C-alpha positions in Angstrom: 48.0 -350.0 -21.3 51.4 -351.6 -21.3 52.5 -353.6 -24.3 54.9 -356.5 -24.6 57.9 -355.8 -26.9 57.8 -357.7 -30.2 60.4 -360.6 -30.1 63.7 -359.3 -31.6 64.7 -360.4 -35.1 68.1 -362.0 -35.3 68.7 -360.2 -38.6 68.4 -356.9 -36.6 70.9 -358.0 -34.0 73.3 -360.0 -36.2 74.0 -358.4 -39.5 76.8 -358.7 -42.1 79.2 -356.7 -39.9 78.4 -359.0 -36.9 79.4 -362.1 -39.0 82.5 -360.4 -40.4 83.7 -359.3 -36.9 82.9 -362.8 -35.5 85.1 -364.5 -38.1 87.9 -362.1 -37.5 87.7 -362.5 -33.7 87.6 -366.3 -34.0 90.7 -366.1 -36.3 92.5 -363.9 -33.7 91.7 -366.2 -30.8 92.5 -369.3 -32.9 95.9 -367.7 -33.6 96.5 -367.1 -30.0 95.3 -370.5 -28.8 93.8 -373.1 -31.2 90.8 -373.2 -33.6 88.7 -375.1 -31.1 89.6 -372.9 -28.2 88.9 -369.8 -30.3 85.4 -371.1 -31.2 84.6 -371.8 -27.5 85.8 -368.4 -26.5 83.7 -366.8 -29.3 80.6 -368.7 -28.1 81.1 -367.4 -24.5 81.5 -363.9 -25.7 78.4 -364.2 -27.9 76.2 -365.4 -25.0 77.5 -362.5 -22.9 76.6 -359.9 -25.6 73.3 -361.7 -26.1 72.5 -361.0 -22.5 73.0 -357.3 -23.0 70.9 -357.4 -26.1 68.0 -359.3 -24.5 68.0 -357.0 -21.4 67.8 -353.9 -23.5 65.0 -355.4 -25.6 63.1 -356.5 -22.5 63.3 -353.0 -20.9 62.8 -350.8 -24.0 61.8 -352.8 -27.0 65.0 -351.7 -28.8 67.2 -354.2 -30.6 70.9 -353.6 -30.3 73.6 -354.8 -32.7 76.2 -357.3 -31.6 79.8 -356.6 -32.7 82.9 -358.6 -32.0 86.4 -357.1 -31.4 89.4 -359.3 -32.5 91.8 -360.1 -29.5 89.5 -358.4 -27.0 85.8 -359.6 -27.0 82.6 -357.9 -28.1 80.3 -355.0 -27.7 76.5 -354.4 -27.9 75.6 -351.2 -29.7 72.2 -349.5 -29.6 71.2 -346.3 -31.4 67.8 -345.7 -29.7 66.9 -343.1 -27.2 68.8 -342.3 -24.1 68.5 -344.8 -21.3 67.6 -343.9 -17.7 70.2 -344.7 -15.0 68.1 -347.7 -14.0 68.0 -349.0 -17.6 71.7 -348.4 -18.1 72.6 -350.3 -15.0 70.5 -353.3 -15.8 71.7 -353.2 -19.4 75.2 -353.6 -18.0 74.1 -356.4 -15.7 72.4 -358.4 -18.5 75.7 -359.5 -20.1 77.4 -361.0 -17.1 74.0 -362.3 -15.8 73.2 -364.5 -18.9 76.9 -365.3 -19.2 77.0 -366.6 -15.7 73.8 -368.7 -16.1 75.3 -370.2 -19.3 78.5 -371.1 -17.5 76.5 -372.8 -14.7 74.5 -374.7 -17.3 77.8 -375.9 -19.0 79.1 -377.0 -15.6 75.9 -379.0 -15.0 76.2 -380.5 -18.5 79.8 -381.6 -17.8 78.6 -383.1 -14.5 75.9 -385.1 -16.3 77.8 -386.1 -19.5 81.5 -385.7 -18.8 81.7 -383.7 -22.1 85.1 -382.0 -21.7 84.2 -379.0 -23.9 81.4 -378.1 -21.5 84.0 -377.9 -18.7 86.1 -375.5 -20.8 83.0 -373.3 -21.6 82.2 -373.2 -17.8 85.7 -372.1 -16.9 85.9 -369.5 -19.8 82.5 -368.2 -18.8 83.6 -367.9 -15.2 86.7 -365.9 -15.9 85.3 -363.7 -18.7 82.2 -362.7 -16.7 84.2 -362.2 -13.5 86.6 -359.9 -15.3 83.7 -357.9 -16.7 82.3 -357.4 -13.2 85.4 -355.7 -11.9 84.3 -352.2 -10.8 86.4 -350.3 -13.4 85.2 -348.6 -16.6 84.7 -349.4 -19.4 83.9 -352.9 -18.0 80.3 -353.7 -17.1 81.2 -353.5 -13.4 82.5 -350.0 -14.0 79.3 -349.0 -15.8 77.2 -350.3 -12.9 79.3 -348.8 -10.1 79.3 -345.4 -11.9 75.7 -345.3 -10.9 76.2 -346.6 -7.4 79.4 -345.1 -6.2 82.4 -344.0 -8.3 84.7 -344.5 -5.3 84.5 -348.3 -6.0 86.6 -347.7 -9.1 89.6 -347.5 -6.7 88.9 -351.1 -5.7 88.7 -352.0 -9.4 92.1 -350.5 -10.0 93.5 -352.6 -7.1 91.9 -355.8 -8.5 93.4 -355.0 -11.9 96.9 -354.6 -10.5 96.4 -357.8 -8.5 95.5 -359.6 -11.7 98.7 -358.2 -13.3 100.7 -359.6 -10.3 99.3 -363.1 -10.4 99.0 -363.4 -14.2 102.2 -361.7 -15.3 102.5 -361.9 -19.1 102.9 -359.5 -21.9 99.3 -360.0 -23.0 98.0 -359.4 -19.5 100.2 -356.2 -19.2 98.7 -354.9 -22.5 95.1 -355.6 -21.4 95.5 -354.2 -17.9 97.4 -351.2 -19.2 94.6 -350.3 -21.7 92.0 -350.9 -19.0 93.6 -348.6 -16.5 94.2 -345.9 -19.2 90.5 -346.0 -20.2 89.4 -345.9 -16.6 91.5 -342.8 -16.1 89.9 -341.2 -19.1 86.5 -341.9 -17.6 87.5 -340.5 -14.2 88.9 -337.3 -15.8 85.7 -336.8 -17.7 83.8 -336.5 -14.4 80.1 -336.5 -13.9 77.9 -335.9 -17.0 77.5 -332.2 -17.6 74.3 -332.3 -19.7 71.1 -334.2 -20.0 71.5 -337.3 -22.1 68.1 -336.9 -23.7 67.8 -333.2 -24.5 71.5 -332.1 -23.9 70.5 -329.3 -21.6 73.6 -328.3 -19.6 73.5 -329.0 -15.8 74.0 -325.9 -13.6 77.3 -325.8 -11.6 77.0 -326.4 -7.9 77.8 -323.0 -6.2 79.6 -322.9 -2.9 78.2 -320.4 -0.4 81.7 -319.8 0.9 83.1 -319.1 -2.6 80.1 -318.1 -4.8 82.4 -316.7 -7.5 84.6 -319.8 -7.8 85.7 -320.0 -11.5 85.6 -323.8 -11.6 82.5 -324.7 -9.8 81.8 -328.4 -9.7 78.9 -329.6 -12.0 76.6 -332.0 -10.1 73.8 -333.7 -12.1 70.4 -333.0 -10.6 68.0 -335.8 -9.9 65.9 -334.8 -12.9 66.6 -332.6 -15.9 65.1 -329.2 -15.4 64.1 -329.0 -19.1 62.6 -332.4 -20.0 62.3 -334.2 -16.6 64.5 -337.1 -17.7 66.2 -338.9 -14.7 69.9 -338.0 -14.4 71.0 -340.1 -11.4 69.9 -343.4 -10.0 67.2 -343.1 -7.4 67.5 -344.9 -4.0 65.2 -347.7 -5.1 67.1 -348.0 -8.4 70.4 -348.3 -6.6 68.9 -351.0 -4.3 67.8 -353.0 -7.4 71.2 -352.5 -9.1 73.1 -353.6 -6.0 70.9 -356.7 -5.8 71.6 -357.6 -9.4 75.3 -356.9 -9.2 76.0 -358.7 -6.0 73.6 -361.5 -7.1 75.7 -362.3 -10.2 78.9 -362.0 -8.2 77.5 -364.5 -5.7 76.6 -367.0 -8.5 80.1 -366.7 -9.9 81.7 -367.4 -6.5 79.5 -370.5 -6.1 80.5 -371.6 -9.6 84.2 -371.0 -8.9 83.9 -373.0 -5.6 82.3 -375.9 -7.4 84.7 -376.0 -10.4 87.9 -375.8 -8.4 87.2 -376.9 -4.8 83.9 -378.7 -4.3 84.6 -381.4 -6.9 87.8 -382.6 -5.2 
């Protein structure tokens, strides 16, 4: 009989380290912009990471820790068991998903009240979550497309370079440079070579034309031969992840249209 996960405790998700990193991150953004803008940006980041935390809790009952990173953003860390490809994909979608809904709610609040800060929250939420959906690791979009098709990372690299062209600044250069370098590290690492749950190595794929090839490519099987844990996303899981990924992108496009075109 299925059981509903117990509601997560905020003390589990937000501990002393969360508070410390939040203050440091706010100070960093306040130094770059202003104290108020830093606070608004921190709130958008928190909602994004909260989406990851709630999605993980809903799927597994695990409560992740939220950490903030000065000058960059945040991360949601969990130390539970290994996640299936389906769970990993939806864990990645959860952040941009809730972040996008929050941005839409802020846009509606601005429409109803004219509160200027709600407009800023909507715009910040739009750009932050759109950035995270670029199909390039270690962004959320890269984590999702790793399960769908790694070839989409090439599109992500082009989008990152396009952002560098349109937003040419030292800070943009640093961020895009770090992003592309990390993406290259992910690409070099290749497919997982062992089961995430039991760490049993995958067997190399042997070519019939060259059965003694010294560097045979390791391709993850559908299930681990030792513990049966899923290693790749099934066809139905991919359909579900595509629906979630494209659905959030569609909401962001609608929000962008309303914020910058539809209101004029």
